[in-house]
C-alpha positions as CSV (number, residue, x, y, z in Angstrom):
1,M,19.3,-27.0,11.3
2,K,19.1,-23.3,12.2
3,A,15.7,-21.8,11.6
4,A,15.4,-19.1,8.9
5,A,15.1,-15.5,10.0
6,G,11.6,-14.5,10.8
7,T,10.3,-18.1,11.3
8,S,9.7,-20.2,14.3
9,T,10.7,-23.8,15.2
10,D,7.7,-24.0,17.6
11,A,5.1,-26.2,15.9
12,T,2.3,-25.2,18.3
13,L,-0.5,-23.7,16.3
14,L,-1.3,-20.1,17.3
15,S,-4.9,-19.5,18.4
16,P,-6.9,-17.1,16.1
17,E,-6.4,-14.4,18.7
18,E,-2.6,-15.0,18.9
19,L,-2.3,-15.0,15.1
20,H,-4.3,-11.8,14.8
21,A,-2.0,-10.2,17.5
22,R,1.1,-11.3,15.7
23,L,-0.2,-9.7,12.5
24,R,-1.0,-6.5,14.3
25,Q,2.5,-6.5,15.8
26,V,4.0,-6.5,12.3
27,G,2.0,-3.3,11.6
28,E,3.0,-1.6,14.8
29,E,6.7,-2.3,14.1
30,R,7.0,-2.0,10.3
31,Y,4.0,-0.2,8.8
32,H,5.1,2.9,6.9
33,H,3.3,5.4,9.2
34,R,6.6,5.6,11.0
35,H,8.7,6.5,7.9
36,P,10.5,9.9,8.1
37,F,8.8,11.0,4.8
38,H,5.4,10.4,6.3
39,V,6.4,12.1,9.5
40,M,7.5,15.2,7.6
41,M,4.2,15.1,5.6
42,H,2.1,15.0,8.8
43,E,4.2,17.8,10.4
44,G,3.7,20.1,7.4
45,Q,7.4,20.0,6.5
46,L,7.1,18.9,2.8
47,S,7.2,21.4,0.0
48,R,4.7,21.4,-2.9
49,G,7.3,19.8,-5.1
50,Q,8.0,17.0,-2.6
51,L,4.2,16.3,-2.4
52,Q,4.1,16.3,-6.2
53,A,6.9,13.7,-6.2
54,W,5.0,11.6,-3.7
55,A,1.7,11.8,-5.6
56,L,3.4,11.0,-8.9
57,N,5.3,8.0,-7.6
58,R,2.5,6.7,-5.5
59,Y,0.3,6.7,-8.6
60,Y,2.3,3.9,-10.0
61,Y,1.5,1.8,-6.9
62,Q,-2.2,2.8,-7.1
63,S,-2.4,1.8,-10.7
64,R,-1.1,-1.7,-10.0
65,I,-3.5,-2.4,-7.1
66,P,-6.3,-3.7,-9.3
67,I,-3.8,-5.7,-11.3
68,K,-2.6,-7.3,-8.0
69,D,-6.2,-8.1,-7.0
70,A,-6.9,-9.5,-10.5
71,I,-3.9,-11.8,-10.1
72,I,-5.2,-13.0,-6.7
73,L,-8.7,-13.5,-8.2
74,S,-7.3,-15.6,-11.1
75,R,-5.6,-17.9,-8.6
76,S,-8.8,-18.8,-6.6
77,E,-11.0,-21.7,-7.4
78,D,-13.5,-20.6,-4.7
79,A,-16.4,-18.7,-6.2
80,E,-17.4,-17.3,-2.7
81,F,-13.9,-15.9,-2.3
82,R,-13.9,-14.4,-5.8
83,R,-17.2,-12.7,-5.2
84,A,-15.9,-11.1,-2.1
85,W,-12.5,-10.1,-3.6
86,R,-13.6,-8.7,-7.0
87,K,-15.1,-5.6,-5.3
88,R,-11.5,-4.6,-4.7
89,V,-10.9,-4.3,-8.5
90,V,-14.1,-2.2,-8.9
91,D,-13.1,0.0,-5.9
92,H,-9.9,1.0,-7.7
93,D,-10.9,0.8,-11.4
94,G,-14.4,2.1,-11.0
95,D,-17.3,1.1,-13.2
96,A,-19.9,2.6,-15.5
97,T,-21.5,4.5,-12.7
98,H,-18.8,5.3,-10.2
99,E,-15.2,6.5,-10.5
100,G,-12.6,4.4,-8.7
101,G,-9.6,5.0,-6.5
102,I,-7.2,5.4,-9.4
103,E,-9.3,8.3,-10.8
104,R,-9.5,9.8,-7.3
105,W,-5.7,9.6,-6.9
106,I,-5.2,11.4,-10.3
107,K,-7.3,14.2,-8.9
108,L,-5.2,14.3,-5.8
109,A,-2.1,14.5,-8.0
110,E,-3.7,17.3,-10.0
111,A,-4.4,19.2,-6.7
112,T,-0.7,19.2,-6.1
113,G,-0.3,21.0,-9.4
114,L,0.7,18.1,-11.7
115,D,-0.7,17.7,-15.2
116,R,-3.0,14.7,-15.6
117,E,-1.2,13.4,-18.6
118,R,2.1,13.7,-16.9
119,V,0.9,11.5,-14.1
120,L,-0.6,8.9,-16.4
121,R,2.5,8.8,-18.6
122,G,4.6,7.8,-15.5
123,A,7.8,8.5,-17.3
124,E,9.3,10.3,-14.3
125,V,8.6,7.6,-11.7
126,L,11.7,6.6,-9.7
127,P,13.4,3.3,-10.7
128,A,13.2,2.1,-7.1
129,T,9.4,2.7,-7.1
130,H,9.1,0.5,-10.1
131,Y,11.2,-2.2,-8.5
132,A,9.3,-2.2,-5.2
133,V,5.8,-2.2,-6.8
134,D,6.7,-4.8,-9.3
135,A,8.1,-6.9,-6.5
136,Y,4.6,-6.8,-4.9
137,L,3.1,-8.2,-8.1
138,E,5.7,-10.9,-8.1
139,L,4.9,-11.7,-4.5
140,V,1.2,-12.3,-5.2
141,R,1.9,-14.1,-8.5
142,G,4.7,-16.4,-7.3
143,R,4.2,-17.2,-3.6
144,T,1.5,-19.4,-2.1
145,F,-2.1,-18.3,-2.3
146,L,-2.2,-17.9,1.4
147,E,0.8,-15.5,1.3
148,A,-0.7,-13.6,-1.6
149,V,-3.9,-12.9,0.4
150,A,-1.9,-12.2,3.7
151,S,0.2,-9.6,1.9
152,S,-2.9,-7.4,1.6
153,L,-3.3,-7.2,5.4
154,T,-1.6,-3.8,5.6
155,E,-5.2,-2.7,5.3
156,L,-5.5,-3.6,9.0
157,F,-3.4,-0.5,9.8
158,S,-4.3,1.8,7.0
159,R,-7.5,3.4,8.3
160,D,-5.7,5.1,11.3
161,L,-3.1,6.4,8.9
162,I,-5.6,7.7,6.4
163,A,-7.6,9.5,9.1
164,L,-4.4,11.1,10.4
165,R,-3.3,12.0,6.9
166,M,-6.6,13.7,6.0
167,D,-6.5,15.8,9.1
168,R,-2.9,16.8,8.7
169,L,-3.2,17.5,4.9
170,R,-6.1,19.8,5.5
171,Q,-4.2,21.5,8.3
172,H,-0.9,22.0,6.6
173,Y,-1.7,21.9,2.9
174,P,-5.2,23.4,2.6
175,W,-4.7,23.8,-1.2
176,L,-5.0,20.0,-1.3
177,S,-8.4,19.8,0.3
178,G,-10.3,19.4,-3.0
179,G,-8.2,16.3,-3.9
180,L,-8.8,14.1,-0.8
181,D,-11.7,12.0,-2.0
182,Y,-9.4,9.0,-2.4
183,F,-8.8,8.9,1.3
184,T,-12.5,9.5,2.2
185,A,-13.5,6.4,0.3
186,R,-10.8,4.3,1.8
187,L,-11.9,5.1,5.3
188,D,-14.8,2.6,4.7
189,Q,-13.3,0.3,2.0
190,A,-10.0,-0.6,3.8
191,P,-11.5,-1.9,7.1
192,E,-14.1,-3.9,5.2
193,D,-11.4,-5.5,3.0
194,A,-9.2,-6.1,6.0
195,R,-11.9,-7.9,8.0
196,F,-12.6,-10.3,5.1
197,A,-8.9,-11.0,4.4
198,S,-7.8,-11.4,8.0
199,Q,-10.6,-13.8,8.7
200,W,-9.8,-15.8,5.6
201,V,-6.1,-16.0,6.5
202,I,-6.8,-17.0,10.1
203,E,-9.2,-19.7,8.9
204,H,-6.9,-21.1,6.1
205,A,-3.5,-21.0,7.9
206,H,-3.9,-24.6,9.1
207,T,-0.4,-25.2,10.4
208,R,2.1,-23.2,12.4
209,A,4.4,-23.1,9.3
210,E,1.5,-21.6,7.3
211,Q,0.8,-19.1,10.0
212,E,4.5,-18.0,9.9
213,L,4.3,-17.7,6.1
214,A,1.3,-15.4,6.4
215,I,3.1,-13.2,9.0
216,A,6.2,-13.1,6.8
217,A,4.2,-12.1,3.8
218,L,2.7,-9.2,5.6
219,R,6.2,-8.2,6.8
220,A,7.4,-8.3,3.1
221,K,4.5,-6.1,2.1
222,C,5.4,-3.6,4.8
223,D,9.0,-3.6,3.5
224,I,7.7,-2.9,0.0
225,L,5.8,0.1,1.2
226,W,8.8,1.3,3.3
227,A,11.1,0.9,0.3
228,Q,9.0,3.2,-1.8
229,L,9.3,6.0,0.8
230,D,13.0,5.3,1.2
231,A,13.4,6.1,-2.6
232,L,11.3,9.3,-2.2
233,Y,13.3,10.4,0.8
234,F,16.7,9.8,-0.9
235,A,15.7,11.5,-4.1
236,Y,13.7,14.5,-2.8
237,V,14.7,15.1,0.9
238,Q,18.2,13.9,1.8
239,P,20.5,13.9,0.0
240,G,18.1,15.0,-2.7
241,W,19.6,13.1,-5.6
242,P,16.9,12.1,-8.1
243,P,18.2,9.7,-10.8
244,P,18.4,10.6,-14.5
245,G,14.9,10.8,-16.1
246,A,13.1,11.0,-12.7
247,F,10.8,13.9,-11.7
248,R,12.6,17.1,-10.9
249,I,11.2,19.6,-8.4
250,E,10.8,23.0,-10.0
251,E,12.0,25.8,-7.8
252,S,9.5,28.7,-7.6
């Protein structure tokens, strides 16, 4: 029988170092830092309206991150795992003493010139953004627990992108500087989360087949992130065809 795409017929278990290298390779090849929309952002080529479209659509993804993490929490019977993972929910939702990542993202969207209620309402989010983000929730809900955890490993690559993004946003869009607290917090949160999740995946992928499932789950998450940017590029860059009901860039 022919092996499915992205899998291996080699039953030899990868060493921890080899599995980590394979996971890193996925990021080098597929992480959305290479997407043309991000390249334009980092080169200062996006208009204020295009940044507004990005912030508005990305908010839908941000708002679903703690829901994703709550789904993963609900699937674990390991109290030690739950104690480690639940900080992710607080990181994004906040608590009685600290605002979370979602609130910080709203402030970033406001810095682009969007009204807070407009962002929260989400009525102008692209349909493709909805499909991609909802597919992520379905992944963590419907696939194996190992795959659900492995899908979070895009955090292995996010710190470098965040550091670059903060530098370039300050350089090219100085009027956004007051809204970058979300990225500042993630510089520490993302590597910490990635260390725990990558160690857990490496320790709990007991067979070569499970290792390949973990790699494929990370690849699927990268595809989900890429698809969101594809939608933005099509609607607001080239050819510039936002669908009915989606956010429209106001010409000034």
